[in-house]
C-alpha positions in Angstrom: 92.1 143.9 133.0 92.4 147.5 133.4 92.3 148.7 136.9 90.7 152.3 138.2 93.5 153.9 140.2 92.9 156.4 143.2 93.0 160.0 140.8 96.4 161.0 142.4 97.9 157.6 142.1 96.9 157.7 138.4 98.7 161.3 138.3 101.4 159.7 139.9 102.5 156.3 137.6 101.3 159.4 134.9 104.0 161.3 135.8 106.7 158.6 136.1 105.7 157.2 132.7 106.5 160.6 131.6 109.5 160.9 133.4 108.6 164.2 134.8 110.2 164.5 138.5 108.7 167.5 139.1 105.0 166.2 138.2 106.1 163.1 140.5 106.8 165.7 143.1 103.6 167.0 142.6 101.2 164.4 143.6 103.0 164.5 147.3 102.3 166.8 150.5 104.6 168.8 151.4 105.7 166.6 154.5 105.1 163.1 152.3 108.1 160.2 152.9 109.1 158.0 150.4 110.6 154.8 151.4 112.4 152.9 147.6 114.9 150.1 147.9 115.7 150.8 151.8 116.2 154.5 151.1 113.7 157.1 152.5 113.0 160.6 150.9 111.6 162.9 152.9 109.8 166.5 151.4 108.7 167.3 147.6 112.3 168.6 146.9 113.8 164.8 148.1 111.1 163.0 145.9 111.8 165.2 143.2 115.4 164.4 143.4 114.8 160.9 143.5 112.3 160.6 140.9 115.2 162.2 138.6 117.8 159.8 140.0 115.7 156.8 139.3 114.6 158.4 135.5 118.3 159.4 134.4 119.6 156.2 135.6 117.5 153.7 134.4 115.1 153.0 131.1 111.8 151.2 132.5 108.2 150.8 132.2 105.9 150.5 134.8 102.4 148.9 134.1 100.2 148.4 137.5 97.9 145.6 137.6 96.3 145.0 140.7 94.6 147.4 143.7 93.7 146.5 147.0 93.0 148.3 150.5 95.1 147.4 152.9 93.9 149.6 156.4 94.9 153.2 155.6 97.1 152.0 152.6 96.1 151.7 149.0 98.2 148.8 147.6 99.0 149.2 144.0 100.8 145.7 142.3 103.0 146.7 139.0 104.8 145.2 136.9 108.3 146.7 136.0 110.6 146.2 133.0 113.4 147.7 132.5 117.7 148.1 132.0 117.6 147.7 136.0 119.3 144.8 138.2 116.6 141.8 138.5 114.3 143.1 135.5 111.3 142.2 135.2 110.0 142.5 138.9 106.5 142.8 140.4 106.7 145.5 143.1 103.7 146.5 145.7 103.8 150.4 146.3 101.8 151.3 149.4 100.2 154.6 148.9 99.0 156.4 151.8 96.7 159.4 150.8 96.2 162.8 152.6 93.9 165.7 151.3 93.8 164.5 147.7 97.4 164.0 147.9 100.3 161.2 148.2 101.2 161.1 152.2 103.7 158.2 151.9 104.7 155.6 149.7 106.6 152.5 149.7 108.2 150.6 147.0 108.6 146.6 147.8 108.7 143.6 146.1 
């Protein structure tokens, strides 16, 4: 069943699918923070570099399949398959939105 994501989150997944780090970074606020695999990336340039590194290191597909709200966070559960250790895996993406952009993102199993 297809889910309807908030526009900026849909834009994020579309940019990730297109392997476009600049477009991914554009989804975030200037002071946004991303936490992924125990690492934290602060600011658009760090987020752009994180996505550039992830996109070149692994080949993967991401398929969001569940959406929920948890307090101020939007939780998107997605299925990832690729050539990374532990594939395939379902990950939860915890988004905090601010002014039509992503202010924070935490990605955890």
